[in-house]
LOKE-655499 format. One line per 5 residues: for each residue x, y negated, z of C-alpha. Coordinates in Angstrom, 2 decimals, decimal comma. Layout:
<nodes>
X/Y/Z  ...
</nodes>
This chain:
<nodes>
0,95/-14,41/13,93  1,16/-11,20/12,37  -1,29/-9,47/12,11  -0,74/-5,05/13,39  -0,86/-2,70/10,22
1,65/-5,22/8,23  4,52/-5,44/10,80  6,45/-3,13/8,80  5,35/-3,68/5,57  7,16/-5,05/2,99
5,18/-5,03/-0,13  1,51/-5,88/-0,50  -1,56/-3,50/-1,09  -4,27/-4,47/-3,67  -7,04/-3,74/-0,43
-4,91/-6,70/1,71  -6,37/-9,00/-1,30  -10,03/-10,60/-0,95  -9,77/-12,79/-3,43  -7,81/-13,88/-6,34
-4,11/-15,56/-5,17  -1,77/-18,02/-7,51  1,82/-17,62/-6,28  4,94/-18,59/-7,51  7,82/-16,09/-8,92
10,50/-15,47/-6,05  12,21/-12,81/-8,09  11,70/-9,91/-9,94  13,79/-7,38/-8,84  14,28/-2,97/-8,87
13,47/-0,81/-5,49  13,42/1,99/-4,48  10,29/3,69/-3,11  8,99/7,27/-2,28  5,43/7,57/-3,44
4,71/9,80/-0,64  7,07/11,34/1,75  7,89/14,80/0,55  8,73/12,44/-2,91  12,40/11,87/-4,75
12,99/7,62/-4,51  11,48/6,41/-7,96  12,98/3,52/-8,79  9,96/0,15/-9,77  10,08/-3,23/-9,82
8,98/-5,50/-7,46  8,62/-9,20/-7,91  8,66/-10,87/-4,25  6,57/-14,37/-4,11  5,61/-17,04/-2,25
2,30/-18,08/-1,56  0,21/-15,94/0,18  -0,95/-16,24/3,98  2,01/-15,95/6,27  1,35/-12,33/7,98
1,44/-10,93/4,87  4,07/-9,41/2,86  5,46/-11,05/-0,22  7,01/-7,52/-1,92  4,67/-6,99/-5,15
5,81/-3,38/-6,33  4,45/-2,86/-10,44  5,05/-0,08/-12,99  4,28/-0,37/-16,66  0,50/-1,61/-16,73
1,47/-4,81/-13,93  4,63/-5,33/-16,46  2,12/-4,89/-19,76  0,16/-8,13/-17,91  3,28/-10,19/-16,92
4,00/-9,83/-20,79  0,83/-10,78/-21,77  0,64/-14,10/-18,94  4,54/-14,92/-19,74  6,12/-13,33/-22,32
8,71/-10,58/-23,24  11,34/-12,96/-21,20  14,23/-11,91/-18,83  13,33/-11,52/-15,54  15,00/-14,10/-14,20
13,00/-16,52/-15,49  10,35/-15,76/-13,72  11,88/-17,88/-10,90  9,58/-20,54/-10,06  6,54/-19,15/-12,29
3,45/-19,55/-11,11  0,09/-16,86/-12,19  -2,70/-15,33/-10,40  -2,52/-12,20/-8,15  -5,91/-10,34/-7,98
-7,98/-7,25/-7,02  -9,16/-4,18/-9,26  -10,28/-1,36/-8,70  -8,69/2,37/-9,61  -9,79/5,41/-9,41
-5,71/7,65/-8,29  -5,77/10,97/-7,31  -9,71/10,80/-7,13  -9,24/8,23/-4,57  -10,90/5,08/-5,46
-8,51/2,07/-3,98  -7,69/-1,34/-5,93  -4,79/-2,69/-7,07  -3,05/-5,69/-7,77  -3,56/-7,53/-11,30
-1,64/-10,46/-13,21  -3,24/-13,11/-14,97  -1,73/-16,21/-16,23  -2,98/-19,62/-14,02  -4,99/-22,24/-16,41
-5,39/-25,53/-15,90  -8,12/-28,19/-15,90  -7,43/-30,35/-18,46  -9,73/-33,27/-17,09  -8,10/-32,76/-13,43
-5,06/-31,26/-14,05  -6,29/-28,73/-11,19  -4,96/-25,18/-11,11  -7,66/-23,18/-11,67  -7,14/-19,44/-10,64
-10,10/-17,65/-12,78  -9,57/-17,82/-16,28  -13,20/-17,01/-18,17  -11,19/-15,11/-21,13  -9,21/-12,42/-19,17
-10,92/-9,37/-17,29  -9,48/-6,73/-15,24  -7,91/-4,14/-17,72  -10,81/-2,51/-19,91  -9,94/0,75/-19,28
-11,25/0,65/-15,59  -14,35/1,58/-14,48  -16,79/-0,81/-13,37  -16,80/-0,78/-9,60  -19,91/0,83/-7,69
-21,47/-1,55/-5,27  -23,71/0,98/-3,83  -23,40/4,95/-3,33  -25,45/6,46/-5,54  -25,60/9,68/-3,09
-28,14/7,18/-1,07  -30,32/7,46/-4,10  -30,77/11,52/-4,01  -34,07/12,13/-1,76  -33,30/16,31/0,48
</nodes>
């Protein structure tokens, strides 16, 4: 079944991810997107993946920060060489235009050497350091009026 809100979407949003998810790269291709309705089209890269829930969009748009994370995972390789490779998608908090939202990050899949089991959460990598830590509560709740 397909959920409302996903019917006409091609691209995954950070808010769609509730936890880290291991996916397999199908392809990486340039796509034309509209950042907002009044803007000109821009070229971004999209990584098409499999391994997400069936009703989720399987395209993941990324920019220069995402490319840097992909280089950290795979090195400086041709985009065609990513087909069939696995990686972890994870949500992390960002502020864009004064709005808090979730972005999608990329990191390597780790394997437990004793069991050969894939581990989605590597202990040696964290979300980008230039991002503020998410706030679990509203600081205005503590202001007495």
